Steps between C-alpha positions, in 0.01 A plus 500: 500500500637854407518764782260788536766735399586297191135510396473862572793583271355269215142626520600866536733472189208358313260772622740773393445390133127497550434817711655811351441710814684243719841576630751341734737676736789303658774579756752238370305200652381268226666718232641194336162330476362806336786554261312367186199702579725810543649444166147478339358796701781724598274799572282285737737287695718733708777401750578786721770313695523478875292806558174384666368852562542575127345159421165600665522860369555391146214250517254762641621756236414244227163455664437874483534482120238232478737184498442193718839454673626175658766590763712212617780400742541320820230583761740672740608731213160550350280585819734569787785704358300730281180510713471884496499487117235220502289720731542818309579418142219244456261572792509877533497550118212262465652286229502130456775239438607145592776434745630143454734378760738201526676367806202452737577508866825302498532335153873573495622477859857521397434862390446594852227716665546775230347248245208389735159677508265343752344843564410602143130423509460662846679799372271533197201467732573855615409628154162523339387343178745218455389147382748252637528145331709225662487202255590159621593349154648629171164432318331738761779760460425497133131538535521775755762682284279484196200639701719785626628598160138548389419749771619846591520477881790456735598132551766315680586151388720309751701225349688233687710177444277316733209366319215247545499183302185578315350817376144610584255724331536866567204629293216715644196317640196499275328833526771676694696809423857595590768249597443130582396412851620220718421147368378211718754214490373296788189528718467437873328635809791528753657817377612679184867513377584747215801399296652781300686410178793253541395417841210271385684181465642526855166596646319209332773257643475668834127468522460151374234324695390818680137608488586844362413696181804608292459807291757593224596854417700627217366861530533635845416861430221572467429257783208257444294594818189342374665168417673485845175577682321222301755236601543614858132509570438147367626338818411544873781740567675754273867409554726608214862433421665710220832352369684743294850474332610841629479680833277322758175689568498709179142419435362448859358859513304440176376163631385656836313770302335240285389310809407794705137394537597143607661390825826374360867437554783559236854368495739641251796270401784606270853622513612618850647839564832368623787504249649148438865574443608146421352518155493130393253393238132598433372175655689567816346844530154353446574254791651770730181715456277204553362510149589143403223244541606372852532860634175600363327187624613574852400856510172454324388214719618689812296792399180328410509299836535813691 
């Protein structure tokens, strides 16, 4: 299976030939992958070098002219380092664009903490009007990217090396508008577990044999409040666990608001705040943060028994 980043490069290169208003702005990351597209479309594939603030500013400037920019680099350099430009150049100016990150929370641990971004979605949560997609498979990343290219709004697509074994549909439910809601993967009455993007396989393994509902989310902003209420109200108690591949607790406020009219409890699982300085491998980070199947099982069962 190709990676989400590989699929992003291939599909975006194809879309550049089909969509004349589409442009790609890079900051060295993935420049080699986009080299053929840059030769074919030199005016619409721009590499600004290691200048992340310029990366965002150039993308927003293109949007002001009516173009649809895709702005791409590692998550830490795309959201955290140029956050003021994301806030002002896109948000304050009221223009749309697509930010596509790579690296996830700790895809390349050898790069150190400078190349890790567990707080990216929480940081974007401080801004208004961003749609946030967290695909769990390259096929899902492709579908969400194509949807984003067709729009004019502000979209963040968070790519990772971690992926589920199988892709799941990300289309909108029949009769709905806006981004897709949470899909029901497993039904139960003893609680609700929301698995975000690449967390699904570990969540399914962790909840095997448990009487819980499992919801799958590839779009976390806007938050599917109605879908969570339906699932949580189906059982005798509204106990909810949200498992996210970034900062633990990022979506607990949204879940609490969604369940404000129900007696409920919410547990947010994800990447801890402590910096792990022995960088190791991605799988070791998952285990250290309790996001592997055994760690999730222990914390989910402990919470639901409480």
